[in-house]
N, CA, C and O atoms as a printed pandas DataFrame, in Angstrom:
     atom_number atom_name residue_name chain_id  residue_number  x_coord  y_coord  z_coord
0              1         N          MET        A               1    2.611   51.407   22.437
1              2        CA          MET        A               1    2.998   51.402   23.839
2              3         C          MET        A               1    4.044   52.475   24.135
3              4         O          MET        A               1    4.027   53.077   25.209
4              5         N          ILE        A               2    4.947   52.717   23.198
5              6        CA          ILE        A               2    5.952   53.750   23.429
6              7         C          ILE        A               2    5.269   55.099   23.607
7              8         O          ILE        A               2    5.643   55.888   24.476
8              9         N          GLY        A               3    4.258   55.355   22.770
9             10        CA          GLY        A               3    3.546   56.627   22.849
10            11         C          GLY        A               3    2.919   56.870   24.207
11            12         O          GLY        A               3    3.003   57.978   24.736
12            13         N          ILE        A               4    2.295   55.857   24.776
13            14        CA          ILE        A               4    1.629   56.041   26.068
14            15         C          ILE        A               4    2.654   56.231   27.189
15            16         O          ILE        A               4    2.406   56.997   28.120
16            17         N          ILE        A               5    3.782   55.557   27.118
17            18        CA          ILE        A               5    4.827   55.717   28.142
18            19         C          ILE        A               5    5.414   57.119   28.083
19            20         O          ILE        A               5    5.574   57.772   29.114
20            21         N          VAL        A               6    5.738   57.588   26.873
21            22        CA          VAL        A               6    6.280   58.944   26.721
22            23         C          VAL        A               6    5.256   59.965   27.209
23            24         O          VAL        A               6    5.607   60.930   27.887
24            25         N          MET        A               7    4.005   59.748   26.865
25            26        CA          MET        A               7    2.944   60.650   27.299
26            27         C          MET        A               7    2.853   60.696   28.821
27            28         O          MET        A               7    2.692   61.771   29.400
28            29         N          MET        A               8    2.954   59.546   29.468
29            30        CA          MET        A               8    2.893   59.496   30.930
30            31         C          MET        A               8    4.039   60.278   31.555
31            32         O          MET        A               8    3.850   60.989   32.542
32            33         N          ILE        A               9    5.225   60.145   30.976
33            34        CA          ILE        A               9    6.394   60.841   31.520
34            35         C          ILE        A               9    6.253   62.347   31.330
35            36         O          ILE        A               9    6.426   63.113   32.278
36            37         N          TYR        A              10    5.940   62.771   30.113
37            38        CA          TYR        A              10    5.874   64.195   29.819
38            39         C          TYR        A              10    4.691   64.889   30.469
39            40         O          TYR        A              10    4.778   66.074   30.791
40            41         N          LYS        A              11    3.600   64.191   30.668
41            42        CA          LYS        A              11    2.409   64.791   31.264
42            43         C          LYS        A              11    2.278   64.456   32.748
43            44         O          LYS        A              11    1.298   64.835   33.389
44            45         N          ASN        A              12    3.272   63.740   33.295
45            46        CA          ASN        A              12    3.287   63.368   34.704
46            47         C          ASN        A              12    1.989   62.660   35.111
47            48         O          ASN        A              12    1.374   62.992   36.124
48            49         N          LEU        A              13    1.594   61.689   34.306
49            50        CA          LEU        A              13    0.365   60.936   34.563
50            51         C          LEU        A              13    0.636   59.814   35.561
51            52         O          LEU        A              13    1.753   59.301   35.625
52            53         N          PRO        A              14   -0.373   59.429   36.338
53            54        CA          PRO        A              14   -0.185   58.350   37.313
54            55         C          PRO        A              14   -0.041   56.997   36.615
55            56         O          PRO        A              14   -0.465   56.826   35.473
56            57         N          ASP        A              15    0.558   56.051   37.314
57            58        CA          ASP        A              15    0.717   54.698   36.767
58            59         C          ASP        A              15   -0.625   54.078   36.390
59            60         O          ASP        A              15   -0.696   53.258   35.474
60            61         N          SER        A              16   -1.675   54.462   37.085
61            62        CA          SER        A              16   -3.001   53.901   36.814
62            63         C          SER        A              16   -3.517   54.294   35.429
63            64         O          SER        A              16   -4.500   53.725   34.955
64            65         N          PHE        A              17   -2.872   55.251   34.781
65            66        CA          PHE        A              17   -3.287   55.682   33.444
66            67         C          PHE        A              17   -3.253   54.521   32.456
67            68         O          PHE        A              17   -4.133   54.411   31.602
68            69         N          ILE        A              18   -2.256   53.664   32.562
69            70        CA          ILE        A              18   -2.163   52.524   31.639
70            71         C          ILE        A              18   -3.356   51.597   31.839
71            72         O          ILE        A              18   -4.007   51.204   30.871
72            73         N          GLU        A              19   -3.643   51.248   33.086
73            74        CA          GLU        A              19   -4.770   50.352   33.358
74            75         C          GLU        A              19   -6.082   50.978   32.890
75            76         O          GLU        A              19   -6.921   50.299   32.298
76            77         N          THR        A              20   -6.256   52.259   33.154
77            78        CA          THR        A              20   -7.471   52.956   32.747
78            79         C          THR        A              20   -7.601   52.988   31.230
79            80         O          THR        A              20   -8.715   52.981   30.706
80            81         N          SER        A              21   -6.492   53.024   30.529
81            82        CA          SER        A              21   -6.540   53.095   29.064
82            83         C          SER        A              21   -7.102   51.817   28.446
83            84         O          SER        A              21   -7.495   51.823   27.279
84            85         N          PHE        A              22   -7.148   50.730   29.200
85            86        CA          PHE        A              22   -7.707   49.479   28.687
86            87         C          PHE        A              22   -9.222   49.402   28.868
87            88         O          PHE        A              22   -9.851   48.440   28.426
88            89         N          CYS        A              23   -9.812   50.410   29.516
89            90        CA          CYS        A              23  -11.265   50.456   29.663
90            91         C          CYS        A              23  -11.857   51.005   28.372
91            92         O          CYS        A              23  -11.148   51.201   27.385
92            93         N          HIS        A              24  -13.147   51.246   28.388
93            94        CA          HIS        A              24  -13.822   51.762   27.198
94            95         C          HIS        A              24  -13.682   53.276   27.151
95            96         O          HIS        A              24  -14.676   54.001   27.192
96            97         N          ASN        A              25  -12.465   53.743   27.067
97            98        CA          ASN        A              25  -12.176   55.167   27.071
98            99         C          ASN        A              25  -11.805   55.633   25.677
99           100         O          ASN        A              25  -11.361   54.853   24.835
100          101         N          VAL        A              26  -11.996   56.913   25.456
101          102        CA          VAL        A              26  -11.454   57.539   24.258
102          103         C          VAL        A              26  -10.213   58.281   24.717
103          104         O          VAL        A              26  -10.309   59.306   25.390
104          105         N          ILE        A              27   -9.066   57.772   24.359
105          106        CA          ILE        A              27   -7.803   58.372   24.767
106          107         C          ILE        A              27   -7.024   58.698   23.503
107          108         O          ILE        A              27   -6.772   57.827   22.671
108          109         N          HIS        A              28   -6.654   59.940   23.372
109          110        CA          HIS        A              28   -5.906   60.364   22.199
110          111         C          HIS        A              28   -4.417   60.266   22.513
111          112         O          HIS        A              28   -3.871   61.081   23.256
112          113         N          ILE        A              29   -3.784   59.276   21.948
113          114        CA          ILE        A              29   -2.362   59.030   22.187
114          115         C          ILE        A              29   -1.642   59.098   20.850
115          116         O          ILE        A              29   -2.076   58.510   19.859
116          117         N          TRP        A              30   -0.558   59.810   20.844
117          118        CA          TRP        A              30    0.225   59.915   19.616
118          119         C          TRP        A              30    0.881   58.579   19.306
119          120         O          TRP        A              30    1.392   57.893   20.191
120          121         N          LEU        A              31    0.854   58.237   18.053
121          122        CA          LEU        A              31    1.613   57.078   17.604
122          123         C          LEU        A              31    3.050   57.518   17.394
123          124         O          LEU        A              31    3.306   58.594   16.854
124          125         N          THR        A              32    3.968   56.701   17.812
125          126        CA          THR        A              32    5.367   57.046   17.582
126          127         C          THR        A              32    5.692   56.878   16.106
127          128         O          THR        A              32    5.086   56.051   15.424
128          129         N          PRO        A              33    6.641   57.656   15.612
129          130        CA          PRO        A              33    7.038   57.492   14.210
130          131         C          PRO        A              33    7.569   56.081   13.976
131          132         O          PRO        A              33    8.245   55.508   14.831
132          133         N          SER        A              34    7.262   55.545   12.837
133          134        CA          SER        A              34    7.716   54.183   12.531
134          135         C          SER        A              34    9.148   54.163   12.013
135          136         O          SER        A              34    9.728   53.096   11.818
136          137         N          ASN        A              35    9.713   55.343   11.791
137          138        CA          ASN        A              35   11.076   55.414   11.286
138          139         C          ASN        A              35   12.017   54.671   12.221
139          140         O          ASN        A              35   12.004   54.902   13.430
140          141         N          GLY        A              36   12.807   53.807   11.686
141          142        CA          GLY        A              36   13.773   53.079   12.489
142          143         C          GLY        A              36   13.267   51.749   12.999
143          144         O          GLY        A              36   14.054   50.935   13.481
144          145         N          LEU        A              37   11.964   51.509   12.905
145          146        CA          LEU        A              37   11.457   50.200   13.316
146          147         C          LEU        A              37   11.750   49.206   12.205
147          148         O          LEU        A              37   11.352   49.410   11.058
148          149         N          PHE        A              38   12.424   48.167   12.538
149          150        CA          PHE        A              38   12.872   47.217   11.523
150          151         C          PHE        A              38   12.902   45.836   12.146
151          152         O          PHE        A              38   13.608   45.600   13.126
152          153         N          LEU        A              39   12.145   44.940   11.580
153          154        CA          LEU        A              39   12.149   43.555   12.036
154          155         C          LEU        A              39   13.357   42.872   11.413
155          156         O          LEU        A              39   13.346   42.533   10.230
156          157         N          ASN        A              40   14.385   42.675   12.204
157          158        CA          ASN        A              40   15.645   42.153   11.690
158          159         C          ASN        A              40   15.573   40.672   11.359
159          160         O          ASN        A              40   16.198   40.216   10.402
160          161         N          ARG        A              41   14.826   39.930   12.134
161          162        CA          ARG        A              41   14.781   38.483   11.925
162          163         C          ARG        A              41   13.414   37.958   12.329
163          164         O          ARG        A              41   12.887   38.305   13.386
164          165         N          MET        A              42   12.857   37.134   11.489
165          166        CA          MET        A              42   11.574   36.513   11.813
166          167         C          MET        A              42   11.849   35.175   12.496
167          168         O          MET        A              42   12.684   34.393   12.042
168          169         N          VAL        A              43   11.144   34.929   13.579
169          170        CA          VAL        A              43   11.321   33.690   14.324
170          171         C          VAL        A              43    9.961   32.997   14.402
171          172         O          VAL        A              43    8.974   33.582   14.848
172          173         N          PHE        A              44    9.931   31.751   13.963
173          174        CA          PHE        A              44    8.673   31.014   13.915
174          175         C          PHE        A              44    8.687   29.782   14.815
175          176         O          PHE        A              44    7.858   28.888   14.644
176          177         N          GLU        A              45    9.614   29.720   15.767
177          178        CA          GLU        A              45    9.731   28.534   16.621
178          179         C          GLU        A              45    8.439   28.244   17.382
179          180         O          GLU        A              45    7.973   27.105   17.408
180          181         N          SER        A              46    7.865   29.271   17.998
181          182        CA          SER        A              46    6.630   29.055   18.769
182          183         C          SER        A              46    5.511   28.573   17.866
183          184         O          SER        A              46    4.783   27.641   18.207
184          185         N          TYR        A              47    5.378   29.211   16.717
185          186        CA          TYR        A              47    4.339   28.796   15.775
186          187         C          TYR        A              47    4.581   27.361   15.325
187          188         O          TYR        A              47    3.652   26.555   15.297
188          189         N          ASN        A              48    5.810   27.041   14.976
189          190        CA          ASN        A              48    6.133   25.702   14.483
190          191         C          ASN        A              48    5.930   24.617   15.532
191          192         O          ASN        A              48    5.798   23.443   15.186
192          193         N          ASN        A              49    5.903   24.989   16.808
193          194        CA          ASN        A              49    5.685   24.009   17.879
194          195         C          ASN        A              49    4.213   23.734   18.157
195          196         O          ASN        A              49    3.886   22.848   18.946
196          197         N          ILE        A              50    3.328   24.484   17.519
197          198        CA          ILE        A              50    1.895   24.226   17.670
198          199         C          ILE        A              50    1.580   22.905   16.980
199          200         O          ILE        A              50    2.055   22.642   15.875
200          201         N          ARG        A              51    0.791   22.095   17.627
201          202        CA          ARG        A              51    0.547   20.742   17.127
202          203         C          ARG        A              51   -0.261   20.707   15.828
203          204         O          ARG        A              51    0.095   19.970   14.908
204          205         N          ASP        A              52   -1.320   21.476   15.735
205          206        CA          ASP        A              52   -2.246   21.358   14.602
206          207         C          ASP        A              52   -2.100   22.501   13.595
207          208         O          ASP        A              52   -3.082   23.168   13.271
208          209         N          ILE        A              53   -0.895   22.726   13.103
209          210        CA          ILE        A              53   -0.720   23.743   12.063
210          211         C          ILE        A              53   -0.650   23.055   10.705
211          212         O          ILE        A              53   -0.201   21.913   10.609
212          213         N          PRO        A              54   -1.094   23.744    9.655
213          214        CA          PRO        A              54   -1.081   23.118    8.328
214          215         C          PRO        A              54    0.329   22.735    7.871
215          216         O          PRO        A              54    0.546   21.666    7.302
216          217         N          GLU        A              55    1.277   23.635    8.136
217          218        CA          GLU        A              55    2.658   23.330    7.755
218          219         C          GLU        A              55    3.596   24.269    8.501
219          220         O          GLU        A              55    3.249   25.422    8.755
220          221         N          LYS        A              56    4.768   23.786    8.849
221          222        CA          LYS        A              56    5.750   24.601    9.561
222          223         C          LYS        A              56    6.336   25.645    8.614
223          224         O          LYS        A              56    6.404   25.449    7.400
224          225         N          ILE        A              57    6.753   26.753    9.207
225          226        CA          ILE        A              57    7.405   27.797    8.426
226          227         C          ILE        A              57    8.907   27.652    8.626
227          228         O          ILE        A              57    9.427   27.893    9.715
228          229         N          CYS        A              58    9.588   27.259    7.571
229          230        CA          CYS        A              58   11.035   27.070    7.602
230          231         C          CYS        A              58   11.615   27.612    6.295
231          232         O          CYS        A              58   10.952   27.589    5.258
232          233         N          PHE        A              59   12.824   28.086    6.351
233          234        CA          PHE        A              59   13.487   28.599    5.161
234          235         C          PHE        A              59   14.703   27.744    4.857
235          236         O          PHE        A              59   15.487   27.416    5.747
236          237         N          ASP        A              60   14.851   27.386    3.585
237          238        CA          ASP        A              60   16.049   26.653    3.198
238          239         C          ASP        A              60   17.181   27.659    2.948
239          240         O          ASP        A              60   16.985   28.869    3.063
240          241         N          GLU        A              61   18.344   27.149    2.611
241          242        CA          GLU        A              61   19.524   27.995    2.443
242          243         C          GLU        A              61   19.319   29.046    1.351
243          244         O          GLU        A              61   19.738   30.193    1.511
244          245         N          ASN        A              62   18.684   28.668    0.254
245          246        CA          ASN        A              62   18.436   29.597   -0.845
246          247         C          ASN        A              62   17.479   30.716   -0.411
247          248         O          ASN        A              62   17.684   31.883   -0.747
248          249         N          GLU        A              63   16.441   30.348    0.333
249          250        CA          GLU        A              63   15.492   31.353    0.818
250          251         C          GLU        A              63   16.155   32.294    1.828
251          252         O          GLU        A              63   15.893   33.497    1.827
252          253         N          GLU        A              64   17.006   31.743    2.681
253          254        CA          GLU        A              64   17.741   32.572    3.642
254          255         C          GLU        A              64   18.620   33.585    2.913
255          256         O          GLU        A              64   18.725   34.738    3.331
256          257         N          LYS        A              65   19.249   33.152    1.824
257          258        CA          LYS        A              65   20.098   34.046    1.033
258          259         C          LYS        A              65   19.266   35.187    0.446
259          260         O          LYS        A              65   19.692   36.342    0.469
260          261         N          LYS        A              66   18.082   34.865   -0.080
261          262        CA          LYS        A              66   17.193   35.888   -0.637
262          263         C          LYS        A              66   16.749   36.874    0.446
263          264         O          LYS        A              66   16.652   38.076    0.199
264          265         N          ILE        A              67   16.484   36.362    1.629
265          266        CA          ILE        A              67   16.082   37.223    2.745
266          267         C          ILE        A              67   17.214   38.182    3.099
267          268         O          ILE        A              67   16.973   39.368    3.323
268          269         N          LEU        A              68   18.443   37.678    3.150
269          270        CA          LEU        A              68   19.594   38.535    3.456
270          271         C          LEU        A              68   19.779   39.621    2.402
271          272         O          LEU        A              68   20.062   40.771    2.737
272          273         N          GLU        A              69   19.623   39.261    1.131
273          274        CA          GLU        A              69   19.753   40.239    0.050
274          275         C          GLU        A              69   18.672   41.314    0.170
275          276         O          GLU        A              69   18.946   42.503    0.005
276          277         N          PHE        A              70   17.459   40.890    0.454
277          278        CA          PHE        A              70   16.357   41.837    0.611
278          279         C          PHE        A              70   16.602   42.747    1.813
279          280         O          PHE        A              70   16.327   43.946    1.750
280          281         N          ARG        A              71   17.115   42.188    2.897
281          282        CA          ARG        A              71   17.420   42.964    4.099
282          283         C          ARG        A              71   18.428   44.065    3.782
283          284         O          ARG        A              71   18.288   45.192    4.258
284          285         N          GLU        A              72   19.440   43.744    2.982
285          286        CA          GLU        A              72   20.438   44.748    2.598
286          287         C          GLU        A              72   19.787   45.892    1.820
287          288         O          GLU        A              72   20.120   47.057    2.038
288          289         N          LYS        A              73   18.864   45.568    0.917
289          290        CA          LYS        A              73   18.159   46.609    0.166
290          291         C          LYS        A              73   17.339   47.493    1.104
291          292         O          LYS        A              73   17.294   48.712    0.938
292          293         N          LEU        A              74   16.699   46.876    2.078
293          294        CA          LEU        A              74   15.913   47.644    3.045
294          295         C          LEU        A              74   16.793   48.570    3.876
295          296         O          LEU        A              74   16.449   49.729    4.107
296          297         N          LEU        A              75   17.918   48.052    4.315
297          298        CA          LEU        A              75   18.801   48.844    5.167
298          299         C          LEU        A              75   19.303   50.087    4.452
299          300         O          LEU        A              75   19.541   51.114    5.089
300          301         N          ASP        A              76   19.467   50.006    3.140
301          302        CA          ASP        A              76   19.904   51.170    2.373
302          303         C          ASP        A              76   18.864   52.286    2.415
303          304         O          ASP        A              76   19.211   53.461    2.298
304          305         N          GLY        A              77   17.601   51.930    2.580
305          306        CA          GLY        A              77   16.534   52.917    2.580
306          307         C          GLY        A              77   16.151   53.451    3.943
307          308         O          GLY        A              77   15.356   54.386    4.037
308          309         N          ILE        A              78   16.695   52.880    4.993
309          310        CA          ILE        A              78   16.355   53.325    6.343
310          311         C          ILE        A              78   17.069   54.641    6.631
311          312         O          ILE        A              78   18.177   54.883    6.153
312          313         N          LEU        A              79   16.424   55.467    7.406
313          314        CA          LEU        A              79   16.966   56.782    7.711
314          315         C          LEU        A              79   18.339   56.712    8.361
315          316         O          LEU        A              79   18.667   55.760    9.069
316          317         N          THR        A              80   19.131   57.746    8.101
317          318        CA          THR        A              80   20.403   57.859    8.809
318          319         C          THR        A              80   20.104   58.171   10.273
319          320         O          THR        A              80   18.981   58.538   10.618
320          321         N          GLU        A              81   21.091   58.026   11.113
321          322        CA          GLU        A              81   20.893   58.285   12.542
322          323         C          GLU        A              81   20.469   59.732   12.780
323          324         O          GLU        A              81   19.628   60.002   13.638
324          325         N          LYS        A              82   21.050   60.661   12.024
325          326        CA          LYS        A              82   20.710   62.077   12.181
326          327         C          LYS        A              82   19.247   62.323   11.801
327          328         O          LYS        A              82   18.533   63.029   12.513
328          329         N          GLN        A              83   18.805   61.750   10.692
329          330        CA          GLN        A              83   17.413   61.901   10.271
330          331         C          GLN        A              83   16.473   61.261   11.295
331          332         O          GLN        A              83   15.424   61.816   11.623
332          333         N          PHE        A              84   16.860   60.096   11.787
333          334        CA          PHE        A              84   16.076   59.373   12.786
334          335         C          PHE        A              84   15.897   60.228   14.036
335          336         O          PHE        A              84   14.786   60.365   14.547
336          337         N          ASP        A              85   17.005   60.808   14.532
337          338        CA          ASP        A              85   16.945   61.654   15.722
338          339         C          ASP        A              85   16.044   62.863   15.505
339          340         O          ASP        A              85   15.297   63.251   16.403
340          341         N          GLN        A              86   16.111   63.463   14.313
341          342        CA          GLN        A              86   15.302   64.641   14.019
342          343         C          GLN        A              86   13.810   64.298   14.037
343          344         O          GLN        A              86   13.007   65.053   14.584
344          345         N          VAL        A              87   13.444   63.176   13.448
345          346        CA          VAL        A              87   12.040   62.758   13.425
346          347         C          VAL        A              87   11.522   62.588   14.849
347          348         O          VAL        A              87   10.420   63.035   15.166
348          349         N          TYR        A              88   12.304   61.949   15.704
349          350        CA          TYR        A              88   11.854   61.720   17.074
350          351         C          TYR        A              88   11.866   63.001   17.901
351          352         O          TYR        A              88   11.017   63.169   18.776
352          353         N          GLN        A              89   12.807   63.907   17.646
353          354        CA          GLN        A              89   12.799   65.190   18.353
354          355         C          GLN        A              89   11.535   65.974   18.024
355          356         O          GLN        A              89   10.914   66.557   18.912
356          357         N          GLU        A              90   11.157   65.989   16.753
357          358        CA          GLU        A              90    9.935   66.687   16.352
358          359         C          GLU        A              90    8.712   66.045   17.007
359          360         O          GLU        A              90    7.799   66.746   17.443
360          361         N          TRP        A              91    8.694   64.722   17.075
361          362        CA          TRP        A              91    7.570   64.026   17.685
362          363         C          TRP        A              91    7.475   64.357   19.176
363          364         O          TRP        A              91    6.384   64.620   19.682
364          365         N          ILE        A              92    8.596   64.347   19.873
365          366        CA          ILE        A              92    8.610   64.668   21.305
366          367         C          ILE        A              92    8.119   66.096   21.527
367          368         O          ILE        A              92    7.375   66.353   22.474
368          369         N          GLN        A              93    8.526   67.028   20.664
369          370        CA          GLN        A              93    8.044   68.410   20.793
370          371         C          GLN        A              93    6.530   68.470   20.619
371          372         O          GLN        A              93    5.844   69.175   21.360
372          373         N          ASP        A              94    6.013   67.736   19.646
373          374        CA          ASP        A              94    4.563   67.702   19.440
374          375         C          ASP        A              94    3.847   67.145   20.665
375          376         O          ASP        A              94    2.827   67.688   21.090
376          377         N          VAL        A              95    4.370   66.074   21.226
377          378        CA          VAL        A              95    3.765   65.470   22.415
378          379         C          VAL        A              95    3.814   66.455   23.578
379          380         O          VAL        A              95    2.843   66.583   24.323
380          381         N          SER        A              96    4.924   67.143   23.735
381          382        CA          SER        A              96    5.086   68.079   24.847
382          383         C          SER        A              96    4.125   69.258   24.759
383          384         O          SER        A              96    3.726   69.805   25.787
384          385         N          ASN        A              97    3.751   69.655   23.551
385          386        CA          ASN        A              97    2.919   70.843   23.366
386          387         C          ASN        A              97    1.431   70.550   23.226
387          388         O          ASN        A              97    0.636   71.483   23.113
388          389         N          ASP        A              98    1.039   69.296   23.229
389          390        CA          ASP        A              98   -0.348   68.939   22.977
390          391         C          ASP        A              98   -1.042   68.544   24.272
391          392         O          ASP        A              98   -0.399   68.146   25.244
392          393         N          LYS        A              99   -2.372   68.660   24.268
393          394        CA          LYS        A              99   -3.165   68.215   25.419
394          395         C          LYS        A              99   -3.977   67.007   25.003
395          396         O          LYS        A              99   -4.421   66.904   23.860
396          397         N          TYR        A             100   -4.167   66.098   25.938
397          398        CA          TYR        A             100   -4.935   64.885   25.683
398          399         C          TYR        A             100   -6.077   64.844   26.675
399          400         O          TYR        A             100   -5.870   65.049   27.871
400          401         N          SER        A             101   -7.272   64.582   26.197
401          402        CA          SER        A             101   -8.399   64.462   27.118
402          403         C          SER        A             101   -8.872   63.021   27.142
403          404         O          SER        A             101   -8.695   62.274   26.180
404          405         N          ILE        A             102   -9.464   62.655   28.234
405          406        CA          ILE        A             102   -9.903   61.281   28.437
406          407         C          ILE        A             102  -11.374   61.301   28.812
407          408         O          ILE        A             102  -11.775   62.006   29.738
408          409         N          GLU        A             103  -12.166   60.538   28.101
409          410        CA          GLU        A             103  -13.547   60.309   28.501
410          411         C          GLU        A             103  -13.538   58.970   29.219
411          412         O          GLU        A             103  -13.417   57.918   28.592
412          413         N          ASP        A             104  -13.664   59.018   30.511
413          414        CA          ASP        A             104  -13.397   57.854   31.350
414          415         C          ASP        A             104  -14.671   57.091   31.685
415          416         O          ASP        A             104  -15.572   57.637   32.323
416          417         N          ASP        A             105  -14.754   55.833   31.259
417          418        CA          ASP        A             105  -15.867   54.964   31.622
418          419         C          ASP        A             105  -15.538   54.122   32.852
419          420         O          ASP        A             105  -16.421   53.457   33.395
420          421         N          CYS        A             106  -14.295   54.139   33.294
421          422        CA          CYS        A             106  -13.872   53.253   34.374
422          423         C          CYS        A             106  -13.805   53.936   35.724
423          424         O          CYS        A             106  -13.920   53.276   36.756
424          425         N          GLY        A             107  -13.625   55.219   35.736
425          426        CA          GLY        A             107  -13.614   55.770   37.059
426          427         C          GLY        A             107  -12.688   56.904   37.370
427          428         O          GLY        A             107  -13.182   57.993   37.661
428          429         N          SER        A             108  -11.407   56.749   37.336
429          430        CA          SER        A             108  -10.589   57.647   38.133
430          431         C          SER        A             108   -9.898   58.800   37.422
431          432         O          SER        A             108   -9.537   59.763   38.098
432          433         N          ILE        A             109   -9.693   58.777   36.147
433          434        CA          ILE        A             109   -8.889   59.830   35.529
434          435         C          ILE        A             109   -9.760   60.675   34.616
435          436         O          ILE        A             109  -10.449   60.153   33.740
436          437         N          HIS        A             110   -9.724   61.989   34.830
437          438        CA          HIS        A             110  -10.481   62.926   33.999
438          439         C          HIS        A             110   -9.593   64.120   33.686
439          440         O          HIS        A             110   -8.588   64.346   34.360
440          441         N          GLY        A             111   -9.961   64.878   32.671
441          442        CA          GLY        A             111   -9.296   66.141   32.428
442          443         C          GLY        A             111   -8.357   66.109   31.252
443          444         O          GLY        A             111   -8.280   65.134   30.504
444          445         N          ASP        A             112   -7.646   67.208   31.112
445          446        CA          ASP        A             112   -6.675   67.331   30.023
446          447         C          ASP        A             112   -5.309   66.880   30.508
447          448         O          ASP        A             112   -4.895   67.182   31.627
448          449         N          TYR        A             113   -4.620   66.150   29.638
449          450        CA          TYR        A             113   -3.296   65.657   29.996
450          451         C          TYR        A             113   -2.342   66.048   28.909
451          452         O          TYR        A             113   -1.153   65.739   28.990
């Protein structure tokens, strides 16, 4: 979703582009870099409230401790802020310099974007 929003801004695409993208179109949209994406906490409340689940997902104190230790190891490997910014700057430059074409089965948007 981030990729399509950035593309709309940089290519000055109409708001209808999002709706059109849900049709049977071939739309070439850049995926944003995954650098910096980090699921900090898993929440299973909604799942656990479902009536017919085999078993609830809950963590005891020992499991929570293991999760925290693992999280610390992960954080050590995540890019520094400077590296993170560089990756996204390069991605934005690529998006700005590329053209996207749409084969539209729904109707309104055609051409290079």
